[in-house]
PyMOL Python script that loads the backbone (N, CA, C, O; Angstrom):
from pymol import cmd

cmd.read_pdbstr("""\
ATOM      1  N   UNK A   1     -49.465 -21.062 -78.792  1.00  0.00           N
ATOM      2  CA  UNK A   1     -50.359 -20.023 -78.329  1.00  0.00           C
ATOM      3  C   UNK A   1     -49.704 -19.195 -77.402  1.00  0.00           C
ATOM      4  O   UNK A   1     -50.007 -18.019 -77.607  1.00  0.00           O
ATOM      5  N   UNK A   2     -48.952 -19.339 -76.494  1.00  0.00           N
ATOM      6  CA  UNK A   2     -48.513 -18.513 -75.550  1.00  0.00           C
ATOM      7  C   UNK A   2     -47.060 -18.351 -75.787  1.00  0.00           C
ATOM      8  O   UNK A   2     -46.345 -19.204 -76.311  1.00  0.00           O
ATOM      9  N   UNK A   3     -46.638 -17.064 -75.315  1.00  0.00           N
ATOM     10  CA  UNK A   3     -45.142 -16.596 -75.871  1.00  0.00           C
ATOM     11  C   UNK A   3     -44.361 -16.747 -74.505  1.00  0.00           C
ATOM     12  O   UNK A   3     -44.798 -16.191 -73.498  1.00  0.00           O
ATOM     13  N   UNK A   4     -43.292 -17.446 -74.478  1.00  0.00           N
ATOM     14  CA  UNK A   4     -42.492 -17.640 -73.279  1.00  0.00           C
ATOM     15  C   UNK A   4     -41.769 -16.289 -72.852  1.00  0.00           C
ATOM     16  O   UNK A   4     -41.483 -16.084 -71.672  1.00  0.00           O
ATOM     17  N   UNK A   5     -41.489 -15.383 -73.856  1.00  0.00           N
ATOM     18  CA  UNK A   5     -41.098 -14.186 -73.551  1.00  0.00           C
ATOM     19  C   UNK A   5     -41.927 -13.206 -72.734  1.00  0.00           C
ATOM     20  O   UNK A   5     -41.493 -12.286 -72.041  1.00  0.00           O
ATOM     21  N   UNK A   6     -43.388 -13.611 -72.961  1.00  0.00           N
ATOM     22  CA  UNK A   6     -44.525 -12.907 -72.039  1.00  0.00           C
ATOM     23  C   UNK A   6     -44.513 -13.360 -70.709  1.00  0.00           C
ATOM     24  O   UNK A   6     -44.755 -12.607 -69.766  1.00  0.00           O
ATOM     25  N   UNK A   7     -44.227 -14.621 -70.580  1.00  0.00           N
ATOM     26  CA  UNK A   7     -44.241 -15.081 -69.175  1.00  0.00           C
ATOM     27  C   UNK A   7     -43.246 -14.513 -68.224  1.00  0.00           C
ATOM     28  O   UNK A   7     -43.422 -14.423 -67.009  1.00  0.00           O
ATOM     29  N   UNK A   8     -42.150 -14.123 -68.898  1.00  0.00           N
ATOM     30  CA  UNK A   8     -41.120 -13.467 -67.949  1.00  0.00           C
ATOM     31  C   UNK A   8     -41.165 -12.154 -67.817  1.00  0.00           C
ATOM     32  O   UNK A   8     -40.314 -11.631 -67.097  1.00  0.00           O
ATOM     33  N   UNK A   9     -42.152 -11.336 -68.473  1.00  0.00           N
ATOM     34  CA  UNK A   9     -42.509 -10.053 -68.268  1.00  0.00           C
ATOM     35  C   UNK A   9     -43.460  -9.856 -66.908  1.00  0.00           C
ATOM     36  O   UNK A   9     -44.117 -10.752 -66.377  1.00  0.00           O
ATOM     37  N   UNK A  10     -43.375  -8.476 -66.479  1.00  0.00           N
ATOM     38  CA  UNK A  10     -44.241  -8.369 -65.479  1.00  0.00           C
ATOM     39  C   UNK A  10     -45.724  -8.414 -65.855  1.00  0.00           C
ATOM     40  O   UNK A  10     -46.172  -7.761 -66.796  1.00  0.00           O
ATOM     41  N   UNK A  11     -46.569  -9.324 -64.973  1.00  0.00           N
ATOM     42  CA  UNK A  11     -47.938  -9.449 -65.401  1.00  0.00           C
ATOM     43  C   UNK A  11     -48.827  -8.347 -65.333  1.00  0.00           C
ATOM     44  O   UNK A  11     -48.698  -7.525 -64.426  1.00  0.00           O
ATOM     45  N   UNK A  12     -49.768  -8.233 -66.241  1.00  0.00           N
ATOM     46  CA  UNK A  12     -50.790  -7.054 -66.239  1.00  0.00           C
ATOM     47  C   UNK A  12     -51.586  -7.150 -65.046  1.00  0.00           C
ATOM     48  O   UNK A  12     -51.949  -6.098 -64.521  1.00  0.00           O
ATOM     49  N   UNK A  13     -51.924  -8.292 -64.520  1.00  0.00           N
ATOM     50  CA  UNK A  13     -52.874  -8.602 -63.575  1.00  0.00           C
ATOM     51  C   UNK A  13     -52.343  -9.747 -62.563  1.00  0.00           C
ATOM     52  O   UNK A  13     -51.528 -10.611 -62.887  1.00  0.00           O
ATOM     53  N   UNK A  14     -52.908  -9.620 -61.342  1.00  0.00           N
ATOM     54  CA  UNK A  14     -52.678 -10.665 -60.306  1.00  0.00           C
ATOM     55  C   UNK A  14     -54.018 -11.255 -60.241  1.00  0.00           C
ATOM     56  O   UNK A  14     -55.039 -10.567 -60.266  1.00  0.00           O
ATOM     57  N   UNK A  15     -54.009 -12.661 -60.151  1.00  0.00           N
ATOM     58  CA  UNK A  15     -55.376 -13.373 -59.924  1.00  0.00           C
ATOM     59  C   UNK A  15     -55.594 -13.599 -58.497  1.00  0.00           C
ATOM     60  O   UNK A  15     -54.615 -13.978 -57.854  1.00  0.00           O
ATOM     61  N   UNK A  16     -56.783 -13.421 -57.845  1.00  0.00           N
ATOM     62  CA  UNK A  16     -56.936 -13.653 -56.593  1.00  0.00           C
ATOM     63  C   UNK A  16     -58.314 -14.536 -56.475  1.00  0.00           C
ATOM     64  O   UNK A  16     -59.189 -14.552 -57.340  1.00  0.00           O
ATOM     65  N   UNK A  17     -58.339 -15.160 -55.425  1.00  0.00           N
ATOM     66  CA  UNK A  17     -59.489 -16.126 -55.027  1.00  0.00           C
ATOM     67  C   UNK A  17     -60.047 -15.255 -53.633  1.00  0.00           C
ATOM     68  O   UNK A  17     -59.398 -15.117 -52.596  1.00  0.00           O
ATOM     69  N   UNK A  18     -61.331 -14.749 -53.883  1.00  0.00           N
ATOM     70  CA  UNK A  18     -61.906 -14.087 -52.838  1.00  0.00           C
ATOM     71  C   UNK A  18     -63.019 -14.853 -52.262  1.00  0.00           C
ATOM     72  O   UNK A  18     -63.928 -15.216 -53.009  1.00  0.00           O
ATOM     73  N   UNK A  19     -63.042 -15.146 -50.968  1.00  0.00           N
ATOM     74  CA  UNK A  19     -64.093 -15.793 -50.308  1.00  0.00           C
ATOM     75  C   UNK A  19     -64.444 -15.307 -48.966  1.00  0.00           C
ATOM     76  O   UNK A  19     -63.546 -14.822 -48.278  1.00  0.00           O
ATOM     77  N   UNK A  20     -65.634 -15.378 -48.515  1.00  0.00           N
ATOM     78  CA  UNK A  20     -66.106 -14.805 -47.407  1.00  0.00           C
ATOM     79  C   UNK A  20     -66.135 -15.704 -46.213  1.00  0.00           C
ATOM     80  O   UNK A  20     -66.649 -16.815 -46.338  1.00  0.00           O
ATOM     81  N   UNK A  21     -65.629 -15.330 -45.063  1.00  0.00           N
ATOM     82  CA  UNK A  21     -65.830 -16.112 -44.012  1.00  0.00           C
ATOM     83  C   UNK A  21     -66.746 -15.461 -42.937  1.00  0.00           C
ATOM     84  O   UNK A  21     -66.409 -14.417 -42.379  1.00  0.00           O
ATOM     85  N   UNK A  22     -67.975 -16.135 -42.642  1.00  0.00           N
ATOM     86  CA  UNK A  22     -68.931 -15.449 -41.978  1.00  0.00           C
ATOM     87  C   UNK A  22     -69.508 -14.272 -42.582  1.00  0.00           C
ATOM     88  O   UNK A  22     -69.416 -14.224 -43.809  1.00  0.00           O
ATOM     89  N   UNK A  23     -70.082 -13.310 -41.999  1.00  0.00           N
ATOM     90  CA  UNK A  23     -70.897 -12.249 -42.636  1.00  0.00           C
ATOM     91  C   UNK A  23     -69.843 -10.979 -42.853  1.00  0.00           C
ATOM     92  O   UNK A  23     -70.155 -10.111 -43.668  1.00  0.00           O
ATOM     93  N   UNK A  24     -68.784 -10.894 -42.229  1.00  0.00           N
ATOM     94  CA  UNK A  24     -67.881  -9.611 -42.257  1.00  0.00           C
ATOM     95  C   UNK A  24     -66.441  -9.874 -42.838  1.00  0.00           C
ATOM     96  O   UNK A  24     -65.903  -8.991 -43.506  1.00  0.00           O
ATOM     97  N   UNK A  25     -65.839 -11.009 -42.609  1.00  0.00           N
ATOM     98  CA  UNK A  25     -64.416 -11.077 -42.954  1.00  0.00           C
ATOM     99  C   UNK A  25     -64.390 -11.664 -44.384  1.00  0.00           C
ATOM    100  O   UNK A  25     -65.146 -12.569 -44.740  1.00  0.00           O
ATOM    101  N   UNK A  26     -63.480 -11.092 -45.164  1.00  0.00           N
ATOM    102  CA  UNK A  26     -63.227 -11.532 -46.654  1.00  0.00           C
ATOM    103  C   UNK A  26     -61.725 -11.767 -46.695  1.00  0.00           C
ATOM    104  O   UNK A  26     -60.904 -10.964 -46.251  1.00  0.00           O
ATOM    105  N   UNK A  27     -61.404 -13.039 -47.315  1.00  0.00           N
ATOM    106  CA  UNK A  27     -60.011 -13.507 -47.460  1.00  0.00           C
ATOM    107  C   UNK A  27     -59.649 -13.307 -48.859  1.00  0.00           C
ATOM    108  O   UNK A  27     -60.384 -13.794 -49.718  1.00  0.00           O
ATOM    109  N   UNK A  28     -58.584 -12.636 -49.205  1.00  0.00           N
ATOM    110  CA  UNK A  28     -57.944 -12.641 -50.615  1.00  0.00           C
ATOM    111  C   UNK A  28     -56.830 -13.440 -50.494  1.00  0.00           C
ATOM    112  O   UNK A  28     -56.069 -13.308 -49.536  1.00  0.00           O
ATOM    113  N   UNK A  29     -56.593 -14.524 -51.649  1.00  0.00           N
ATOM    114  CA  UNK A  29     -55.481 -15.279 -51.678  1.00  0.00           C
ATOM    115  C   UNK A  29     -55.049 -15.071 -53.158  1.00  0.00           C
ATOM    116  O   UNK A  29     -55.849 -15.196 -54.086  1.00  0.00           O
ATOM    117  N   UNK A  30     -53.708 -14.739 -53.331  1.00  0.00           N
ATOM    118  CA  UNK A  30     -53.360 -14.683 -54.595  1.00  0.00           C
ATOM    119  C   UNK A  30     -53.041 -16.207 -55.241  1.00  0.00           C
ATOM    120  O   UNK A  30     -52.271 -17.023 -54.735  1.00  0.00           O
ATOM    121  N   UNK A  31     -53.691 -16.366 -56.279  1.00  0.00           N
ATOM    122  CA  UNK A  31     -53.444 -17.665 -56.968  1.00  0.00           C
ATOM    123  C   UNK A  31     -52.989 -17.694 -58.373  1.00  0.00           C
ATOM    124  O   UNK A  31     -53.220 -18.708 -59.032  1.00  0.00           O
ATOM    125  N   UNK A  32     -52.366 -16.688 -58.907  1.00  0.00           N
ATOM    126  CA  UNK A  32     -51.948 -16.661 -60.111  1.00  0.00           C
ATOM    127  C   UNK A  32     -51.683 -15.118 -60.764  1.00  0.00           C
ATOM    128  O   UNK A  32     -51.704 -14.105 -60.066  1.00  0.00           O
ATOM    129  N   UNK A  33     -51.460 -15.117 -62.046  1.00  0.00           N
ATOM    130  CA  UNK A  33     -50.920 -13.914 -62.658  1.00  0.00           C
ATOM    131  C   UNK A  33     -51.720 -13.968 -64.240  1.00  0.00           C
ATOM    132  O   UNK A  33     -52.031 -15.032 -64.774  1.00  0.00           O
ATOM    133  N   UNK A  34     -51.928 -12.853 -64.740  1.00  0.00           N
ATOM    134  CA  UNK A  34     -52.428 -12.859 -66.223  1.00  0.00           C
ATOM    135  C   UNK A  34     -51.506 -11.613 -66.836  1.00  0.00           C
ATOM    136  O   UNK A  34     -51.143 -10.571 -66.289  1.00  0.00           O
ATOM    137  N   UNK A  35     -51.243 -12.168 -68.314  1.00  0.00           N
ATOM    138  CA  UNK A  35     -50.375 -11.258 -69.142  1.00  0.00           C
ATOM    139  C   UNK A  35     -51.477 -10.855 -70.322  1.00  0.00           C
ATOM    140  O   UNK A  35     -52.451 -11.569 -70.560  1.00  0.00           O
ATOM    141  N   UNK A  36     -51.217  -9.721 -70.969  1.00  0.00           N
ATOM    142  CA  UNK A  36     -52.038  -9.332 -72.158  1.00  0.00           C
ATOM    143  C   UNK A  36     -51.453  -9.990 -73.224  1.00  0.00           C
ATOM    144  O   UNK A  36     -50.229 -10.122 -73.224  1.00  0.00           O
ATOM    145  N   UNK A  37     -52.210 -10.484 -74.255  1.00  0.00           N
ATOM    146  CA  UNK A  37     -51.578 -10.895 -75.378  1.00  0.00           C
ATOM    147  C   UNK A  37     -51.074  -9.846 -76.379  1.00  0.00           C
ATOM    148  O   UNK A  37     -51.535  -8.712 -76.256  1.00  0.00           O
ATOM    149  N   UNK A  38     -50.358 -10.039 -77.166  1.00  0.00           N
ATOM    150  CA  UNK A  38     -49.600  -9.079 -77.859  1.00  0.00           C
ATOM    151  C   UNK A  38     -50.724  -8.367 -78.986  1.00  0.00           C
ATOM    152  O   UNK A  38     -50.500  -7.287 -79.533  1.00  0.00           O
ATOM    153  N   UNK A  39     -51.745  -9.045 -79.176  1.00  0.00           N
ATOM    154  CA  UNK A  39     -52.616  -8.495 -80.181  1.00  0.00           C
ATOM    155  C   UNK A  39     -53.812  -7.494 -79.526  1.00  0.00           C
ATOM    156  O   UNK A  39     -54.601  -6.759 -80.120  1.00  0.00           O
ATOM    157  N   UNK A  40     -53.664  -7.721 -78.196  1.00  0.00           N
ATOM    158  CA  UNK A  40     -54.555  -6.881 -77.358  1.00  0.00           C
ATOM    159  C   UNK A  40     -56.164  -7.537 -77.053  1.00  0.00           C
ATOM    160  O   UNK A  40     -57.006  -6.998 -76.334  1.00  0.00           O
ATOM    161  N   UNK A  41     -56.320  -8.738 -77.747  1.00  0.00           N
ATOM    162  CA  UNK A  41     -57.701  -9.354 -77.699  1.00  0.00           C
ATOM    163  C   UNK A  41     -57.818 -10.396 -76.646  1.00  0.00           C
ATOM    164  O   UNK A  41     -58.830 -11.098 -76.643  1.00  0.00           O
ATOM    165  N   UNK A  42     -56.877 -10.576 -75.735  1.00  0.00           N
ATOM    166  CA  UNK A  42     -57.210 -11.602 -74.626  1.00  0.00           C
ATOM    167  C   UNK A  42     -56.033 -11.546 -73.536  1.00  0.00           C
ATOM    168  O   UNK A  42     -55.121 -10.720 -73.574  1.00  0.00           O
ATOM    169  N   UNK A  43     -56.181 -12.522 -72.579  1.00  0.00           N
ATOM    170  CA  UNK A  43     -55.262 -12.510 -71.518  1.00  0.00           C
ATOM    171  C   UNK A  43     -54.672 -14.115 -71.570  1.00  0.00           C
ATOM    172  O   UNK A  43     -55.336 -15.074 -71.961  1.00  0.00           O
ATOM    173  N   UNK A  44     -53.322 -14.167 -71.099  1.00  0.00           N
ATOM    174  CA  UNK A  44     -52.884 -15.629 -70.850  1.00  0.00           C
ATOM    175  C   UNK A  44     -52.894 -15.542 -69.318  1.00  0.00           C
ATOM    176  O   UNK A  44     -52.503 -14.549 -68.705  1.00  0.00           O
ATOM    177  N   UNK A  45     -53.411 -16.747 -68.701  1.00  0.00           N
ATOM    178  CA  UNK A  45     -53.536 -16.936 -67.437  1.00  0.00           C
ATOM    179  C   UNK A  45     -52.646 -17.949 -66.886  1.00  0.00           C
ATOM    180  O   UNK A  45     -52.548 -18.984 -67.544  1.00  0.00           O
ATOM    181  N   UNK A  46     -51.962 -17.850 -65.778  1.00  0.00           N
ATOM    182  CA  UNK A  46     -51.150 -18.814 -65.084  1.00  0.00           C
ATOM    183  C   UNK A  46     -51.452 -18.865 -63.681  1.00  0.00           C
ATOM    184  O   UNK A  46     -51.319 -17.911 -62.914  1.00  0.00           O
ATOM    185  N   UNK A  47     -51.900 -20.117 -63.341  1.00  0.00           N
ATOM    186  CA  UNK A  47     -52.456 -20.438 -61.937  1.00  0.00           C
ATOM    187  C   UNK A  47     -51.277 -21.294 -61.184  1.00  0.00           C
ATOM    188  O   UNK A  47     -50.673 -22.258 -61.653  1.00  0.00           O
ATOM    189  N   UNK A  48     -51.131 -20.770 -60.063  1.00  0.00           N
ATOM    190  CA  UNK A  48     -50.397 -21.682 -59.102  1.00  0.00           C
ATOM    191  C   UNK A  48     -51.211 -22.194 -58.079  1.00  0.00           C
ATOM    192  O   UNK A  48     -50.698 -22.746 -57.106  1.00  0.00           O
ATOM    193  N   UNK A  49     -52.538 -22.058 -58.207  1.00  0.00           N
ATOM    194  CA  UNK A  49     -53.544 -22.911 -57.202  1.00  0.00           C
ATOM    195  C   UNK A  49     -54.980 -22.643 -57.810  1.00  0.00           C
ATOM    196  O   UNK A  49     -55.230 -21.634 -58.468  1.00  0.00           O
ATOM    197  N   UNK A  50     -55.690 -23.410 -57.596  1.00  0.00           N
ATOM    198  CA  UNK A  50     -57.198 -23.315 -58.186  1.00  0.00           C
ATOM    199  C   UNK A  50     -57.984 -22.654 -57.166  1.00  0.00           C
ATOM    200  O   UNK A  50     -57.682 -22.834 -55.987  1.00  0.00           O
ATOM    201  N   UNK A  51     -59.145 -21.765 -57.543  1.00  0.00           N
ATOM    202  CA  UNK A  51     -59.909 -21.167 -56.640  1.00  0.00           C
ATOM    203  C   UNK A  51     -60.844 -22.054 -55.846  1.00  0.00           C
ATOM    204  O   UNK A  51     -61.307 -23.059 -56.386  1.00  0.00           O
ATOM    205  N   UNK A  52     -61.121 -21.773 -54.709  1.00  0.00           N
ATOM    206  CA  UNK A  52     -62.232 -22.487 -53.862  1.00  0.00           C
ATOM    207  C   UNK A  52     -63.585 -22.589 -54.691  1.00  0.00           C
ATOM    208  O   UNK A  52     -63.979 -21.724 -55.473  1.00  0.00           O
ATOM    209  N   UNK A  53     -64.170 -23.664 -54.426  1.00  0.00           N
ATOM    210  CA  UNK A  53     -65.710 -23.721 -54.960  1.00  0.00           C
ATOM    211  C   UNK A  53     -66.386 -22.621 -54.291  1.00  0.00           C
ATOM    212  O   UNK A  53     -66.297 -22.442 -53.076  1.00  0.00           O
ATOM    213  N   UNK A  54     -67.134 -21.805 -55.155  1.00  0.00           N
ATOM    214  CA  UNK A  54     -67.893 -20.718 -54.473  1.00  0.00           C
ATOM    215  C   UNK A  54     -67.330 -19.428 -54.266  1.00  0.00           C
ATOM    216  O   UNK A  54     -67.996 -18.476 -53.859  1.00  0.00           O
ATOM    217  N   UNK A  55     -65.932 -19.369 -54.578  1.00  0.00           N
ATOM    218  CA  UNK A  55     -65.255 -18.183 -54.374  1.00  0.00           C
ATOM    219  C   UNK A  55     -65.260 -17.300 -55.618  1.00  0.00           C
ATOM    220  O   UNK A  55     -65.470 -17.772 -56.735  1.00  0.00           O
ATOM    221  N   UNK A  56     -65.030 -16.037 -55.401  1.00  0.00           N
ATOM    222  CA  UNK A  56     -64.975 -15.173 -56.414  1.00  0.00           C
ATOM    223  C   UNK A  56     -63.488 -14.953 -56.944  1.00  0.00           C
ATOM    224  O   UNK A  56     -62.507 -14.739 -56.231  1.00  0.00           O
ATOM    225  N   UNK A  57     -63.515 -15.050 -58.393  1.00  0.00           N
ATOM    226  CA  UNK A  57     -61.982 -14.768 -58.998  1.00  0.00           C
ATOM    227  C   UNK A  57     -61.916 -13.502 -59.476  1.00  0.00           C
ATOM    228  O   UNK A  57     -62.714 -13.066 -60.305  1.00  0.00           O
ATOM    229  N   UNK A  58     -60.824 -12.745 -58.911  1.00  0.00           N
ATOM    230  CA  UNK A  58     -60.694 -11.403 -59.258  1.00  0.00           C
ATOM    231  C   UNK A  58     -59.294 -11.107 -59.874  1.00  0.00           C
ATOM    232  O   UNK A  58     -58.297 -11.727 -59.505  1.00  0.00           O
ATOM    233  N   UNK A  59     -59.259 -10.153 -60.811  1.00  0.00           N
ATOM    234  CA  UNK A  59     -58.054  -9.784 -61.445  1.00  0.00           C
ATOM    235  C   UNK A  59     -57.852  -8.411 -61.044  1.00  0.00           C
ATOM    236  O   UNK A  59     -58.797  -7.628 -61.136  1.00  0.00           O
ATOM    237  N   UNK A  60     -56.638  -7.995 -60.574  1.00  0.00           N
ATOM    238  CA  UNK A  60     -56.198  -6.692 -60.195  1.00  0.00           C
ATOM    239  C   UNK A  60     -54.872  -6.459 -60.726  1.00  0.00           C
ATOM    240  O   UNK A  60     -54.019  -7.347 -60.728  1.00  0.00           O
ATOM    241  N   UNK A  61     -54.638  -5.109 -61.248  1.00  0.00           N
ATOM    242  CA  UNK A  61     -53.329  -4.704 -61.632  1.00  0.00           C
ATOM    243  C   UNK A  61     -52.493  -4.749 -60.247  1.00  0.00           C
ATOM    244  O   UNK A  61     -52.903  -4.480 -59.117  1.00  0.00           O
ATOM    245  N   UNK A  62     -51.049  -5.216 -60.704  1.00  0.00           N
ATOM    246  CA  UNK A  62     -50.377  -5.545 -59.543  1.00  0.00           C
ATOM    247  C   UNK A  62     -49.811  -4.159 -58.970  1.00  0.00           C
ATOM    248  O   UNK A  62     -49.644  -3.195 -59.718  1.00  0.00           O
ATOM    249  N   UNK A  63     -49.523  -4.113 -57.581  1.00  0.00           N
ATOM    250  CA  UNK A  63     -49.047  -3.041 -57.064  1.00  0.00           C
ATOM    251  C   UNK A  63     -47.502  -2.744 -57.454  1.00  0.00           C
ATOM    252  O   UNK A  63     -46.819  -3.634 -57.962  1.00  0.00           O
ATOM    253  N   UNK A  64     -47.005  -1.506 -57.202  1.00  0.00           N
ATOM    254  CA  UNK A  64     -45.596  -1.331 -57.584  1.00  0.00           C
ATOM    255  C   UNK A  64     -44.694  -2.200 -56.640  1.00  0.00           C
ATOM    256  O   UNK A  64     -43.715  -2.727 -57.169  1.00  0.00           O
ATOM    257  N   UNK A  65     -44.898  -2.396 -55.384  1.00  0.00           N
ATOM    258  CA  UNK A  65     -44.135  -3.094 -54.482  1.00  0.00           C
ATOM    259  C   UNK A  65     -44.151  -4.557 -54.772  1.00  0.00           C
ATOM    260  O   UNK A  65     -43.274  -5.310 -54.347  1.00  0.00           O
ATOM    261  N   UNK A  66     -45.225  -4.975 -55.549  1.00  0.00           N
ATOM    262  CA  UNK A  66     -45.227  -6.483 -55.744  1.00  0.00           C
ATOM    263  C   UNK A  66     -45.181  -6.739 -57.187  1.00  0.00           C
ATOM    264  O   UNK A  66     -45.946  -7.615 -57.593  1.00  0.00           O
ATOM    265  N   UNK A  67     -44.420  -6.134 -58.053  1.00  0.00           N
ATOM    266  CA  UNK A  67     -44.277  -6.287 -59.430  1.00  0.00           C
ATOM    267  C   UNK A  67     -43.297  -7.022 -59.708  1.00  0.00           C
ATOM    268  O   UNK A  67     -42.297  -6.608 -60.295  1.00  0.00           O
ATOM    269  N   UNK A  68     -43.486  -8.348 -59.274  1.00  0.00           N
ATOM    270  CA  UNK A  68     -42.567  -9.636 -59.631  1.00  0.00           C
ATOM    271  C   UNK A  68     -43.225 -10.579 -60.389  1.00  0.00           C
ATOM    272  O   UNK A  68     -44.452 -10.579 -60.290  1.00  0.00           O
ATOM    273  N   UNK A  69     -42.638 -11.494 -61.223  1.00  0.00           N
ATOM    274  CA  UNK A  69     -43.497 -12.603 -61.925  1.00  0.00           C
ATOM    275  C   UNK A  69     -43.977 -13.599 -60.905  1.00  0.00           C
ATOM    276  O   UNK A  69     -43.555 -13.764 -59.761  1.00  0.00           O
ATOM    277  N   UNK A  70     -45.005 -14.272 -61.580  1.00  0.00           N
ATOM    278  CA  UNK A  70     -45.518 -15.386 -60.831  1.00  0.00           C
ATOM    279  C   UNK A  70     -44.762 -16.687 -60.558  1.00  0.00           C
ATOM    280  O   UNK A  70     -45.293 -17.584 -59.902  1.00  0.00           O
TER     281      UNK A  70
END
""", "prot")
cmd.dss("prot")
cmd.show_as("cartoon", "prot")
cmd.util.cbc("prot")
cmd.orient("prot")
């Protein structure tokens, strides 16, 4: 299912767990990365942590300064 060569490539997205503390403070914690499948019909996800219960999971394109593998 997954291609080990794809895991070594720069991920297409970073995975974040976004949770709110009180009414105003929002905390973004990076919890993994995602790579596009070669056929363009899906993503392979690799988590280094699980999201907190009730938190939002967000995928964002990696910034140029943080373009390393997960």
